[in-house]
C-alpha positions as CSV (number, residue, x, y, z in Angstrom):
1,X,81.5,101.2,3.9
2,X,78.9,101.1,6.7
3,X,77.5,104.5,7.8
4,X,74.5,106.1,9.3
5,X,73.0,109.4,10.5
6,X,75.8,111.2,12.2
7,X,78.4,108.4,12.0
8,X,80.4,106.3,9.7
9,X,83.0,103.6,9.9
10,X,86.5,104.5,8.7
11,X,89.2,102.4,7.1
12,X,92.5,101.8,8.9
13,X,94.5,104.3,6.8
14,X,91.9,107.1,7.5
15,X,92.1,107.0,11.3
16,X,95.3,108.9,11.9
17,X,94.1,112.2,10.5
18,X,90.8,112.6,12.2
19,X,90.7,114.1,15.7
20,X,87.0,113.4,16.6
21,X,87.3,109.6,16.3
22,X,86.5,106.9,18.9
23,X,86.9,103.2,18.6
24,X,84.3,100.6,19.4
25,X,85.5,99.7,22.9
26,X,85.7,103.4,24.0
27,X,82.2,103.9,22.6
28,X,80.8,101.0,24.6
29,X,82.6,102.2,27.8
30,X,81.2,105.7,27.4
31,X,77.7,104.4,26.7
32,X,77.9,102.3,29.9
33,X,79.0,105.3,32.0
34,X,76.3,107.5,30.6
35,X,73.6,104.9,31.1
36,X,74.6,104.3,34.7
37,X,74.1,108.0,35.4
38,X,70.5,107.8,34.3
39,X,70.9,109.2,30.8
40,X,67.8,110.2,29.0
41,X,69.2,109.3,25.6
42,X,70.5,105.9,24.6
43,X,73.3,107.3,22.4
44,X,74.3,110.3,24.6
45,X,78.1,110.6,25.0
46,X,79.0,109.1,21.5
47,X,80.8,111.7,19.5
48,X,79.9,111.8,15.8
49,X,82.4,112.0,13.0
50,X,80.2,114.1,10.6
51,X,82.0,117.2,9.3
52,X,78.8,119.3,9.0
53,X,77.5,118.2,12.4
54,X,78.0,120.5,15.4
55,X,80.1,118.9,18.2
56,X,78.6,119.2,21.7
57,X,80.6,118.7,24.8
58,X,79.7,115.4,26.6
59,X,78.8,117.3,29.8
60,X,76.0,119.2,28.2
61,X,72.5,117.7,28.4
62,X,71.1,116.3,25.2
63,X,68.4,118.1,23.3
64,X,64.8,117.2,23.8
65,X,64.4,116.2,20.1
66,X,63.9,112.5,19.7
67,X,66.8,110.6,18.3
68,X,66.7,108.2,15.4
69,X,65.5,104.7,16.4
70,X,68.4,102.3,16.8
71,X,68.1,98.8,15.2
72,X,70.0,96.0,16.9
73,X,71.1,92.7,15.3
74,X,69.3,90.5,17.9
75,X,66.0,91.7,19.5
76,X,66.7,89.7,22.6
77,X,70.1,91.3,23.3
78,X,70.7,94.7,25.0
79,X,70.9,97.7,22.6
80,X,74.2,98.2,20.9
81,X,75.9,101.7,21.2
82,X,76.3,101.8,17.4
83,X,73.5,101.3,14.8
84,X,73.4,98.2,12.7
85,X,74.6,98.3,9.1
86,X,72.1,98.9,6.4
87,X,70.2,95.9,5.1
88,X,69.6,94.3,8.5
89,X,66.0,93.4,9.1
90,X,64.3,95.8,11.6
91,X,63.5,93.8,14.8
92,X,60.8,94.7,17.3
93,X,61.4,97.7,19.4
94,X,62.2,96.8,23.0
95,X,63.4,100.1,24.3
96,X,61.0,103.1,24.6
97,X,61.8,106.1,22.5
98,X,62.2,109.6,24.0
99,X,58.9,111.0,25.0
100,X,57.7,114.0,23.1
101,X,58.5,117.5,24.3
102,X,56.2,118.8,26.9
103,X,55.8,115.4,28.8
104,X,57.7,114.2,31.8
105,X,60.8,112.0,31.4
106,X,60.5,108.3,32.3
107,X,61.7,107.0,35.6
108,X,65.5,106.4,35.8
109,X,66.5,102.9,35.1
110,X,68.9,100.9,37.4
111,X,72.2,100.0,35.9
112,X,72.6,96.4,34.6
113,X,74.4,94.3,37.2
114,X,75.3,90.5,37.0
115,X,73.7,88.0,39.5
116,X,75.6,88.2,42.8
117,X,75.5,84.4,43.5
118,X,76.8,83.6,40.0
119,X,79.6,86.1,40.4
120,X,80.6,84.7,43.8
121,X,80.5,81.1,42.4
122,X,82.8,82.1,39.5
123,X,85.3,83.8,41.9
124,X,85.2,80.8,44.3
125,X,88.3,79.1,42.9
126,X,90.3,82.3,43.1
127,X,89.1,82.8,46.7
128,X,90.0,79.2,47.6
129,X,93.5,79.6,46.2
130,X,94.1,82.8,48.2
131,X,92.8,81.0,51.4
132,X,95.1,78.0,51.0
133,X,98.1,80.4,50.5
134,X,97.4,82.0,53.9
135,X,99.3,80.8,57.0
136,X,97.4,78.8,59.6
137,X,96.8,81.6,62.1
138,X,95.3,83.8,59.3
139,X,93.1,81.0,58.1
140,X,91.7,80.5,61.6
141,X,91.1,84.2,61.9
142,X,89.3,84.3,58.5
143,X,87.1,81.3,59.4
144,X,86.2,82.8,62.8
145,X,85.2,86.0,61.1
146,X,83.0,84.2,58.7
147,X,81.4,82.2,61.5
148,X,80.6,85.4,63.5
149,X,78.7,86.7,60.4
150,X,76.9,83.4,59.6
151,X,73.2,82.8,60.4
152,X,72.0,79.9,62.6
153,X,71.0,77.5,59.7
154,X,74.5,77.8,58.3
155,X,76.1,77.0,61.7
156,X,73.8,74.0,62.0
157,X,74.9,72.6,58.7
158,X,78.5,73.3,59.6
159,X,78.1,71.4,62.9
160,X,76.5,68.4,61.2
161,X,79.5,68.2,58.8
162,X,82.3,68.8,61.4
163,X,81.0,66.5,64.2
164,X,81.6,63.2,62.4
165,X,84.8,64.5,60.8
166,X,86.4,65.3,64.1
167,X,85.1,62.3,66.1
168,X,87.6,59.6,66.8
169,X,86.7,56.3,68.5
170,X,90.0,55.4,70.0
171,X,88.8,52.0,71.4
172,X,88.0,50.7,67.9
173,X,91.3,52.2,66.4
174,X,93.8,50.9,69.0
175,X,95.1,47.3,69.2
176,X,93.2,45.0,71.6
177,X,96.3,44.8,74.0
178,X,96.3,48.6,74.4
179,X,92.6,48.7,74.9
180,X,92.7,46.0,77.7
181,X,95.6,48.0,79.3
182,X,93.6,51.3,79.2
183,X,90.4,49.7,80.5
184,X,92.2,47.9,83.3
185,X,92.6,51.3,85.1
186,X,88.8,51.8,85.3
187,X,86.7,50.5,88.2
188,X,83.8,48.3,87.7
189,X,81.0,51.0,87.8
190,X,82.9,53.0,85.2
191,X,83.2,50.0,82.9
192,X,79.5,49.4,83.2
193,X,78.8,52.9,82.2
194,X,81.3,52.8,79.3
195,X,79.7,49.7,77.9
196,X,76.5,51.7,77.4
197,X,78.2,54.3,75.1
198,X,77.8,52.4,71.9
199,X,77.4,48.9,70.5
200,X,81.1,48.7,69.5
201,X,82.2,49.7,73.0
202,X,79.9,47.1,74.6
203,X,81.3,44.4,72.3
204,X,84.9,45.3,73.1
205,X,84.4,45.6,76.9
206,X,82.1,42.6,77.3
207,X,84.2,40.2,75.3
208,X,87.6,41.1,76.8
209,X,88.8,37.9,78.6
210,X,91.9,39.5,80.1
211,X,90.0,42.5,81.4
212,X,87.5,40.5,83.5
213,X,90.0,37.9,84.6
214,X,92.3,40.6,85.9
215,X,89.3,42.3,87.5
216,X,88.4,39.1,89.3
217,X,91.9,38.7,90.6
218,X,92.3,42.4,91.7
219,X,89.1,42.3,93.7
220,X,90.1,39.0,95.3
221,X,87.1,37.0,94.0
222,X,89.2,34.7,91.8
223,X,89.2,31.2,93.3
224,X,92.1,29.5,91.5
225,X,90.7,29.0,88.0
226,X,89.1,25.6,88.1
227,X,85.7,26.8,89.1
228,X,85.9,29.7,86.7
229,X,86.8,27.5,83.8
230,X,84.0,25.1,84.6
231,X,81.5,28.0,84.7
232,X,82.8,29.3,81.4
233,X,82.5,25.9,79.7
234,X,78.9,25.5,81.0
235,X,77.9,28.9,79.6
236,X,79.4,28.1,76.2
237,X,77.6,24.7,76.1
238,X,74.3,26.4,77.0
239,X,74.8,29.0,74.2
240,X,75.5,26.4,71.6
241,X,72.4,24.5,72.6
242,X,70.4,27.8,72.4
243,X,71.8,28.5,68.9
244,X,70.8,25.1,67.7
245,X,67.2,25.3,68.9
246,X,66.5,29.0,68.1
247,X,66.6,30.8,64.7
248,X,69.4,33.3,64.3
249,X,68.6,36.9,65.2
250,X,69.8,39.6,62.7
251,X,72.3,42.0,64.2
252,X,72.2,40.6,67.7
253,X,73.8,42.3,70.7
254,X,77.2,40.8,71.6
255,X,77.1,38.2,74.3
256,X,79.3,38.9,77.4
257,X,82.2,36.8,78.3
258,X,81.5,34.2,81.0
259,X,84.1,35.9,83.2
260,X,82.0,39.1,83.2
261,X,78.9,37.2,84.2
262,X,80.9,35.5,87.0
263,X,82.3,38.8,88.2
264,X,78.9,40.4,88.3
265,X,77.4,37.5,90.3
266,X,80.3,37.4,92.8
267,X,80.5,41.2,93.1
268,X,76.8,41.5,93.8
269,X,77.0,38.7,96.3
270,X,79.8,40.3,98.2
271,X,78.4,43.9,98.1
272,X,74.8,42.9,99.0
273,X,75.5,40.1,101.5
274,X,79.0,40.3,102.9
275,X,79.6,44.1,102.8
276,X,76.0,45.2,103.3
277,X,76.1,47.7,106.1
278,X,72.4,47.7,106.5
279,X,71.0,44.3,105.7
280,X,67.3,43.6,105.6
281,X,66.0,40.7,107.6
282,X,62.7,39.0,106.8
283,X,61.3,36.1,108.8
284,X,58.0,34.3,108.6
285,X,56.6,31.1,110.2
286,X,56.8,27.9,108.2
287,X,55.5,24.4,108.9
288,X,54.6,25.3,112.5
289,X,56.6,23.2,114.9
290,X,57.7,20.6,112.3
291,X,61.3,20.3,111.2
292,X,62.2,21.9,107.9
293,X,64.2,19.1,106.1
294,X,65.2,20.9,102.9
295,X,64.8,24.3,101.1
296,X,65.6,25.6,97.6
297,X,65.3,29.0,95.9
298,X,64.0,28.7,92.3
299,X,62.7,31.4,89.9
300,X,61.7,33.9,92.5
301,X,60.2,31.3,94.9
302,X,61.3,29.9,98.2
303,X,60.3,26.2,98.3
304,X,60.6,24.4,101.6
305,X,59.8,20.8,102.7
306,X,59.2,19.3,106.2
307,X,58.8,16.1,108.0
308,X,55.1,16.9,108.3
309,X,54.6,15.5,104.8
310,X,54.0,19.0,103.2
311,X,55.8,21.3,100.7
312,X,55.3,25.0,100.9
313,X,56.0,27.8,98.3
314,X,56.7,31.3,99.7
315,X,57.3,34.7,98.2
316,X,60.9,35.9,99.1
317,X,59.8,39.5,99.2
318,X,56.8,39.4,101.5
319,X,57.1,35.9,103.0
320,X,53.5,35.1,102.0
321,X,52.5,31.5,101.5
322,X,51.8,31.1,97.8
323,X,50.9,27.4,97.7
324,X,50.9,24.3,99.8
325,X,51.6,20.9,98.2
326,X,50.0,17.9,99.9
327,X,50.3,14.3,98.8
328,X,53.4,12.6,100.3
329,X,52.7,10.1,103.1
330,X,56.0,10.7,104.8
331,X,58.5,13.4,105.5
332,X,59.9,15.1,102.4
333,X,63.8,15.0,102.3
334,X,64.8,16.0,98.8
335,X,63.7,18.8,96.4
336,X,64.8,19.9,92.8
337,X,63.1,22.4,90.5
338,X,63.2,23.3,86.8
339,X,61.0,26.3,85.9
340,X,57.4,25.3,86.9
341,X,58.3,21.7,87.5
342,X,59.1,20.5,91.0
343,X,60.5,17.0,91.9
344,X,60.3,15.8,95.5
345,X,61.5,12.6,97.3
346,X,60.1,11.3,100.6
347,X,60.3,8.7,103.3
348,X,57.3,7.1,101.7
349,X,59.8,5.8,99.1
350,X,58.2,7.7,96.2
351,X,59.2,10.4,93.8
352,X,56.5,13.0,92.9
353,X,56.4,15.5,90.1
354,X,54.5,18.8,90.8
355,X,53.2,21.6,88.6
356,X,54.0,24.7,90.5
357,X,51.7,26.9,88.5
358,X,48.6,24.8,89.6
359,X,49.9,22.9,92.6
360,X,48.8,19.5,91.1
361,X,50.8,16.3,91.5
362,X,51.1,15.0,88.0
363,X,53.3,11.9,88.3
364,X,54.3,9.5,91.0
365,X,57.4,7.2,90.6
366,X,57.9,4.2,92.9
367,X,60.6,1.6,93.1
368,X,62.9,2.5,96.0
369,X,62.5,0.3,99.1
370,X,63.6,2.9,101.5
371,X,63.7,6.7,102.0
372,X,64.5,8.8,98.9
373,X,67.2,10.9,100.4
374,X,68.5,13.0,97.5
375,X,67.7,13.7,93.9
376,X,68.9,15.9,90.9
377,X,67.6,17.0,87.5
378,X,70.1,16.3,84.6
379,X,69.6,18.7,81.6
380,X,70.8,17.8,78.1
381,X,74.2,19.1,77.1
382,X,76.4,18.9,74.0
383,X,79.2,16.4,74.4
384,X,81.9,14.9,72.2
385,X,81.3,11.3,71.2
386,X,83.7,9.1,69.3
387,X,82.1,7.1,66.4
388,X,84.3,5.0,64.1
389,X,87.4,7.0,65.1
390,X,85.7,10.4,64.4
391,X,84.7,12.8,67.2
392,X,81.2,14.1,66.7
393,X,79.1,16.3,68.9
394,X,75.8,15.0,70.3
395,X,73.2,16.0,72.8
396,X,73.1,13.8,75.9
397,X,70.8,12.9,77.4
398,X,68.2,13.2,74.7
399,X,65.8,14.7,77.2
400,X,66.0,15.8,80.9
401,X,66.4,13.1,83.5
402,X,65.9,12.6,87.2
403,X,68.5,10.8,89.3
404,X,67.3,9.7,92.7
405,X,69.3,8.2,95.6
406,X,67.9,6.1,98.4
407,X,68.8,4.5,101.7
408,X,68.3,1.1,100.0
409,X,71.8,1.6,98.5
410,X,70.5,2.2,94.9
411,X,70.2,5.0,92.4
412,X,67.4,5.3,89.9
413,X,67.2,7.3,86.7
414,X,63.9,8.5,85.5
415,X,62.8,10.5,82.4
416,X,61.5,13.9,83.5
417,X,57.9,14.3,82.2
418,X,57.3,17.2,79.9
419,X,54.6,19.7,80.8
420,X,51.2,18.5,79.5
421,X,52.1,14.8,79.3
422,X,49.6,12.2,80.6
423,X,49.5,11.8,84.4
424,X,50.3,8.4,85.9
425,X,51.2,6.7,89.1
426,X,53.5,3.8,89.7
427,X,51.5,2.5,92.7
428,X,47.9,1.5,92.8
429,X,45.3,2.6,95.4
430,X,46.1,-0.5,97.6
431,X,49.8,0.5,97.7
432,X,50.8,-2.8,96.1
433,X,54.0,-2.5,94.0
434,X,53.4,-2.9,90.2
435,X,55.8,-3.9,87.5
436,X,57.8,-0.7,86.9
437,X,59.0,-2.0,83.5
438,X,55.4,-1.8,82.3
439,X,54.4,1.5,83.9
440,X,57.6,3.5,84.3
441,X,59.3,2.4,81.1
442,X,62.0,5.0,81.5
443,X,63.2,3.9,84.9
444,X,66.5,2.0,85.2
445,X,68.2,0.6,88.3
446,X,71.8,1.5,88.9
447,X,73.0,-0.5,91.9
448,X,76.4,-0.5,93.6
């Protein structure tokens, strides 16, 4: 039988006849209540079961005499309301004893309370269950109340979570037919702004054939379809050629449909030229009193030729003469340009190649017996070629060509020299014709 000073444990059959008995749970509860009210004694409020001991009411203050030191089972645990049984090893004292009489009492101790965050975390499932059981209006009211009492960092975190959750990109979710129908109600300026919203919107808008075809027709700049299809085929051929010569770019921006490029060109031409309410006119003198025989616009340059044997290069903005090309011995009647390379044909029966960056004449082709009246530069393209019954794609011509036409009823095809190739002339200083097969090895006659 376990016992101590002023208390003892009873058997079950002895409990019914004793009036001053308390069970263990009630003893713990009374101890907690007394300790929360800043009790000076650790065991105050526990009624003893000794027959000889005098019973004091709980409301009376405990005597100033020190109580017997209580030994607990575990030194790290809070003190138990009942002493340990005999035979247990005495642990270290972690609670101070009652100070001797005549000294002041220690400061009151705060009651033991569990961690608030841990308690809230443990009750979170119950709180969530109650919240899900509420109707939608009460849920909204509850959330609004929490938001009103939330600090700014919590609101920022909530915003970063809700924004992507509530966002819906309808253009990427709807079928392409519905997307084209929706976008067809937007004018061109609005479509241009919408294509700058995101990469996905730009890919959808720029690649929509039906959208740009209908826009060409609705604005009355659709010219039947033949010219539009020819333009689209040339754009596709140019892109295939560029993909073959250049390494692939990771994550490239989507290329626009050729119909969009055509609409942009025709729309700007009409708005800036035809419908321009305040056009700007710039004029400047050129070639004096000589006749301007031909004129082209290439890479931000106005290039004009005259029967005074000269070729002039002007700035289209200021009209300033940038460069004058001299070398022909007759009037210049044909011009063609490719980047910084200019090809000219003259009444002196020669074809000259010019470097526009330096103004030098790098090559002279001769062979026509009359005025070179027209010429053109042919760039390589990818074409379908049948070989042994199989259609294969090849680049033709292998390099850029020059085709010239003359009043001598002949066409001549020349290889366009690359920048940096050796300079040569097909005529000597005495103007005597030389064997073109030896000098201009790439020239070929095409006669009617």
